[in-house]
MARDRENMI-445553 format. One record per residue (C-alpha): residue in one letter; x, y, z. Coordinates in nm, 4 decimals, decimal comma. Layout:
<pts>
PT  r      east     north        up
PT  A         X         Y         Z
...
</pts>
This chain:
<pts>
PT  r      east     north        up
PT  M    6,5928    0,0713    2,8356
PT  K    6,5852   -0,1092    2,5054
PT  L    6,2297   -0,2693    2,4160
PT  T    6,2844   -0,6110    2,3090
PT  K    6,0966   -0,7700    1,9754
PT  K    5,8515   -0,9195    2,2637
PT  N    5,8096   -0,5976    2,4788
PT  K    5,7085   -0,4313    2,1317
PT  L    5,4692   -0,6955    2,0272
PT  V    5,3187   -0,6673    2,3004
PT  L    5,3325   -0,2836    2,3587
PT  A    5,1736   -0,2572    2,0312
PT  L    4,9252   -0,5037    2,0640
PT  A    4,8282   -0,3212    2,4095
PT  S    4,7883    0,0058    2,2137
PT  A    4,5767   -0,2117    1,9524
PT  A    4,3284   -0,3119    2,2330
PT  L    4,3279    0,0076    2,3335
PT  V    4,2061    0,1583    2,0204
PT  F    3,9784   -0,0835    1,9621
PT  G    3,8333   -0,1072    2,3073
PT  T    3,8146    0,3417    2,2842
PT  Y    3,6081    0,2957    1,9411
PT  F    3,4176    0,0647    2,0702
PT  V    3,3622    0,2703    2,4064
PT  Y    3,2580    0,5547    2,1857
PT  Q    3,0039    0,3695    1,8974
PT  H    2,8030    0,2077    2,2032
PT  F    2,7779    0,5818    2,3523
PT  V    2,7157    0,7771    2,0757
PT  Y    2,5051    0,5036    1,8384
PT  V    2,2297    0,2984    1,9183
PT  S    2,2069    0,0110    1,7120
PT  S    2,0324   -0,2887    1,5759
PT  D    2,0654   -0,5464    1,3127
PT  D    1,6823   -0,6181    1,3587
PT  A    1,6184   -0,4184    1,0948
PT  Q    1,4700   -0,5207    0,7459
PT  V    1,4057   -0,2853    0,4159
PT  G    1,0610   -0,1810    0,3553
PT  A    0,8326   -0,0749    0,0152
PT  H    0,4522   -0,0520   -0,0626
PT  V    0,4289   -0,4230   -0,1400
PT  V    0,0646   -0,4891   -0,2183
PT  M   -0,1373   -0,7911   -0,3727
PT  L   -0,3178   -0,6951   -0,6774
PT  S   -0,6573   -0,8977   -0,7150
PT  S   -0,9443   -0,8259   -1,0010
PT  R   -1,2702   -0,6913   -0,8461
PT  V   -1,4985   -0,9098   -1,0786
PT  N   -1,5236   -1,2853   -1,1656
PT  G   -1,4102   -1,3610   -1,5259
PT  T   -1,2036   -1,5810   -1,7546
PT  I   -0,8674   -1,4157   -1,8127
PT  L   -0,7683   -1,3606   -2,1732
PT  K   -0,4592   -1,2385   -2,1712
PT  V   -0,1607   -1,2100   -1,8942
PT  L    0,0843   -0,9175   -2,0228
PT  V    0,3464   -0,9202   -1,7839
PT  D    0,6032   -1,1539   -1,6769
PT  E    0,7634   -1,2106   -1,3165
PT  N    1,0346   -0,9380   -1,2627
PT  Q    0,9313   -0,6885   -1,5444
PT  K    0,9079   -0,3572   -1,4446
PT  V    0,6015   -0,1785   -1,5123
PT  K    0,4249    0,1835   -1,5220
PT  A    0,1506    0,3228   -1,3508
PT  G   -0,1386    0,2300   -1,5505
PT  D    0,0090   -0,0287   -1,7526
PT  T   -0,2575   -0,3737   -1,7877
PT  L   -0,1294   -0,6875   -1,6533
PT  A   -0,3791   -0,8980   -1,7319
PT  Q   -0,7167   -0,8909   -1,9210
PT  I   -1,0521   -1,1018   -1,8372
PT  D   -1,3326   -1,1318   -2,0996
PT  T   -1,5589   -0,8337   -2,1030
PT  S   -1,8403   -1,0245   -2,2722
PT  D   -2,1137   -1,0415   -2,0277
PT  Y   -1,9950   -0,7352   -1,8634
PT  S   -1,9960   -0,5270   -2,2111
PT  N   -2,3438   -0,6893   -2,2553
PT  A   -2,4647   -0,5574   -1,9173
PT  S   -2,3376   -0,2093   -1,9991
PT  Q   -2,5384   -0,2011   -2,3303
PT  A   -2,8312   -0,3578   -2,1280
PT  A   -2,7980   -0,0558   -1,8961
PT  Q   -2,7551    0,2206   -2,1410
PT  A   -3,0605    0,1141   -2,3417
PT  Q   -3,2615    0,1200   -2,0026
PT  V   -3,1429    0,4797   -1,9508
PT  A   -3,1995    0,5775   -2,3294
PT  S   -3,5607    0,4342   -2,2492
PT  L   -3,6223    0,5574   -1,8902
PT  E   -3,4996    0,9028   -2,0919
PT  A   -3,7533    0,9286   -2,3429
PT  R   -4,0332    0,9231   -2,0765
PT  Y   -3,9132    1,1033   -1,8218
PT  K   -3,8708    1,4369   -2,0170
PT  E   -4,2282    1,3369   -2,1765
PT  A   -4,3907    1,3044   -1,7810
PT  E   -4,1476    1,6482   -1,6810
PT  V   -4,3338    1,8545   -2,0118
PT  N   -4,6894    1,6622   -1,8381
PT  F   -4,5967    1,8067   -1,4915
PT  H   -4,4987    2,1673   -1,6544
PT  R   -4,8426    2,1712   -1,8043
PT  A   -5,0179    2,0541   -1,5355
PT  V   -4,8560    2,3394   -1,3181
PT  D   -4,9695    2,6120   -1,5448
PT  L   -5,3379    2,4281   -1,6042
PT  L   -5,3822    2,3828   -1,2671
PT  R   -5,3120    2,7506   -1,1783
PT  E   -5,5773    2,8519   -1,4733
PT  Q   -5,7757    2,6371   -1,2570
PT  A   -5,8850    2,4290   -1,5921
PT  I   -5,7952    2,0944   -1,4734
PT  P   -5,8742    1,8956   -1,1221
PT  R   -5,6461    1,8701   -0,8559
PT  E   -5,6063    1,4803   -0,9296
PT  R   -5,4929    1,5378   -1,2409
PT  Y   -5,2284    1,7647   -1,1321
PT  D   -5,1107    1,4745   -0,8236
PT  E   -5,1116    1,2167   -1,1110
PT  A   -4,8568    1,4087   -1,3261
PT  Q   -4,6488    1,5151   -1,0161
PT  A   -4,6074    1,1474   -0,9056
PT  S   -4,5596    1,0059   -1,2643
PT  F   -4,2827    1,2656   -1,2923
PT  K   -4,1171    1,1829   -0,9271
PT  E   -4,1914    0,8213   -1,0444
PT  L   -3,9744    0,8455   -1,3927
PT  S   -3,7387    1,0780   -1,2077
PT  A   -3,6305    0,8088   -0,9437
PT  K   -3,6128    0,5407   -1,1871
PT  L   -3,3732    0,6929   -1,4043
PT  K   -3,1304    0,7955   -1,1318
PT  A   -3,1381    0,4188   -1,0421
PT  A   -3,0892    0,3471   -1,3984
PT  Q   -2,8349    0,5654   -1,4382
PT  A   -2,6558    0,4080   -1,1270
PT  Q   -2,6940    0,0486   -1,2732
PT  N   -2,5365    0,2142   -1,6173
PT  D   -2,2303    0,3771   -1,4507
PT  Q   -2,1450    0,0120   -1,2377
PT  A   -2,2024   -0,1418   -1,5213
PT  N   -1,9438    0,0705   -1,6978
PT  L   -1,6936    0,0692   -1,3758
PT  N   -1,7430   -0,3429   -1,4309
PT  V   -1,6139   -0,3338   -1,8019
PT  S   -1,3031   -0,1313   -1,6736
PT  Y   -1,2678   -0,3231   -1,3832
PT  T   -1,1776   -0,6030   -1,6446
PT  K   -0,8156   -0,4632   -1,6744
PT  I   -0,5931   -0,5713   -1,3922
PT  I   -0,3473   -0,2627   -1,4004
PT  A   -0,0379   -0,1267   -1,2006
PT  P   -0,1231    0,1101   -0,9404
PT  N    0,1912    0,2731   -0,9699
PT  D    0,5711    0,2638   -1,1194
PT  G    0,7324   -0,0574   -1,0097
PT  T    0,7802   -0,4437   -1,0425
PT  V    0,5608   -0,7439   -1,0809
PT  A    0,7477   -0,9422   -0,8336
PT  R    0,5200   -1,2604   -0,8329
PT  K    0,2382   -1,3691   -1,1025
PT  S   -0,0211   -1,6255   -1,0356
PT  V   -0,2421   -1,6306   -1,2898
PT  E   -0,2562   -1,7756   -1,6573
PT  P   -0,4653   -1,7241   -1,9929
PT  G   -0,7867   -1,9296   -1,9812
PT  Q   -0,8215   -1,9348   -1,5320
PT  F   -1,1594   -1,8306   -1,4236
PT  V   -1,0509   -1,5914   -1,1236
PT  P   -1,2914   -1,4905   -0,8829
PT  A   -1,3009   -1,1450   -0,7469
PT  G   -1,0535   -1,0641   -0,4544
PT  Q   -0,8489   -1,3381   -0,5807
PT  A   -0,4807   -1,2415   -0,5302
PT  L   -0,2907   -1,2731   -0,9122
PT  F    0,0124   -1,0371   -0,9243
PT  G    0,2293   -0,9532   -0,5858
PT  F    0,3631   -0,5944   -0,7038
PT  V    0,6553   -0,3587   -0,5460
PT  A    0,6299    0,0359   -0,6313
PT  S    0,9243    0,1435   -0,7129
PT  N    0,8477    0,5055   -0,5162
PT  E    1,0346    0,4501   -0,2197
PT  R    1,2269    0,2507    0,0376
PT  W    1,2823    0,2665    0,4118
PT  V    1,3832    0,0954    0,6322
PT  T    1,1964   -0,0533    0,9899
PT  A    1,4511   -0,1439    1,2575
PT  N    1,2756   -0,3134    1,5653
PT  L    1,4991   -0,1578    1,9059
PT  K    1,5125   -0,3045    2,2635
PT  E    1,2695   -0,1005    2,4999
PT  T    1,5696   -0,0171    2,7361
PT  E    1,6915    0,2005    2,4298
PT  M    1,3968    0,4026    2,3431
PT  S    1,4455    0,6281    2,5662
PT  E    1,7071    0,7930    2,4033
PT  V    1,5579    0,7569    2,0078
PT  H    1,3883    1,0439    1,9110
PT  I    1,2493    1,1432    1,5801
PT  G    1,4578    1,3453    1,3455
PT  Q    1,7838    1,1888    1,4509
PT  H    2,0632    1,0926    1,2163
PT  V    2,0568    0,7162    1,0975
PT  R    2,3710    0,5352    0,9209
PT  I    2,2423    0,1931    0,7622
PT  D    2,4439   -0,0666    0,6249
PT  I    2,2557   -0,3293    0,4192
PT  D    2,4200   -0,6999    0,4167
PT  A    2,3177   -0,7487    0,0995
PT  L    2,5279   -0,4730   -0,0495
PT  A    2,8402   -0,4976    0,1838
PT  G    3,0741   -0,1714    0,1527
PT  E    2,7823    0,0231    0,1189
PT  R    2,6689    0,3176    0,3602
PT  F    2,2980    0,4669    0,3152
PT  E    2,1940    0,7630    0,5269
PT  G    1,8751    0,8720    0,7284
PT  E    1,6769    0,9834    1,0010
PT  V    1,3974    0,8473    1,2291
PT  E    1,0773    0,9343    1,0941
PT  S    0,8068    0,7927    1,3311
PT  I    0,8393    0,5388    1,6102
PT  S    0,5298    0,2948    1,6821
PT  P    0,2935    0,3228    1,9870
PT  S    0,3097   -0,0659    2,0916
PT  T    0,5760   -0,3391    2,0918
PT  G    0,5816   -0,5649    1,7702
PT  A    0,4670   -0,8353    2,0159
PT  I    0,1287   -0,6780    2,0169
PT  F   -0,0198   -0,7559    1,6710
PT  S    0,1693   -1,0667    1,6560
PT  L   -0,0355   -1,3329    1,5901
PT  L   -0,0976   -1,4610    1,9326
PT  P   -0,0164   -1,1608    2,1666
PT  P    0,1146   -1,2146    2,4775
PT  D   -0,1343   -1,2747    2,7584
PT  N    0,0401   -1,2079    3,1072
PT  S   -0,2563   -1,2483    3,3267
PT  T   -0,2528   -1,6122    3,3059
PT  G    0,0893   -1,6177    3,6060
PT  N    0,3056   -1,7855    3,3621
PT  F    0,4941   -1,4608    3,3465
PT  T    0,8865   -1,4432    3,2078
PT  K    1,0270   -1,1287    3,1610
PT  V    1,1065   -1,0703    2,7926
PT  V    1,2732   -0,8064    2,6776
PT  Q    1,0100   -0,6401    2,4195
PT  R    1,0990   -0,4856    2,0754
PT  V    0,9752   -0,1142    1,9354
PT  P    0,9205   -0,0849    1,5438
PT  V    1,1297    0,2574    1,4597
PT  R    1,0489    0,3513    1,1022
PT  I    1,3676    0,5271    0,9092
PT  K    1,3628    0,7505    0,5801
PT  L    1,6409    0,6845    0,3601
PT  T    1,7420    1,0357    0,2516
PT  N    1,9203    1,0863   -0,0790
PT  L    1,8002    0,7615   -0,2414
PT  K    1,8461    0,7317   -0,6410
PT  P    1,6674    0,5589   -0,8613
PT  V    1,9267    0,2906   -0,8805
PT  D    1,9467    0,2705   -0,5657
PT  I    1,5520    0,1583   -0,5208
PT  E    1,6271   -0,0392   -0,7357
PT  R    1,8838   -0,2435   -0,5135
PT  L    1,6821   -0,1984   -0,2096
PT  Q    1,5051   -0,4657   -0,2492
PT  A    1,1932   -0,5077   -0,0060
PT  G    1,2631   -0,6937    0,3179
PT  L    1,6815   -0,7048    0,2542
PT  S    1,8143   -0,7480    0,6176
PT  A    2,0224   -0,4062    0,7700
PT  V    2,2106   -0,2912    1,0556
PT  V    2,1180    0,0608    1,1654
PT  G    2,3234    0,3072    1,4014
PT  I    2,0839    0,5814    1,5369
PT  R    2,3044    0,8865    1,6844
PT  V    2,1682    0,9641    2,0194
PT  H    2,4545    1,1873    2,1338
</pts>
């Protein structure tokens, strides 16, 4: 029987539908997929540990920096003066401590020879212990003063990029105020929020394929690194409370952390924190 053009077209469409249907059934059976996923990175807000006036800001937004680079400098005047005073106090107490130590050891020898009364020995011992405690306290204050001087430099904790700058020269900043948004360049991962009904088939170590919306046509590889012990809703600002009686069942999402494998430095630069992703976890 000779097929007409219309029949050929219908047959071709049916064949295509069968192929696509088989493919989607296969994908659904082999993979657990989710488009509720984002690229993660070590993101921190850098702040000062001491109060002070900003003298210099040495970086701009989106600038790459190395670990230990100075991002901003706070005026050191007050802290340097405090450090010098603490050093002078330590030097003074060290001299008195050495004298008290000599007197104490002399008193020990004289008491052994019964050349002095016990009260003289007790006085020398008490003076020695008192100056020892004062010297330790002064040394601790000196160490803290030196630390405060070092804290006047805001430094990069790792190699990375300054994503946000919220400080300018001349600005007074209190301790703890966020000055820089910093994104480290040492690691990237993906956090996928999977439906609770799919979690029975997901296990640590399973292979994952990752597509990034911003990098169309490229596919990254990874593996399931860890599974959250709670749903995402538990740590929300207003966690659900079903004990009120107003209960509506909603499918919960469980965060799954996916380690990206075989990443190159250029890949890390392109994978900005927060980018949307689509993941497929191979479960069969």
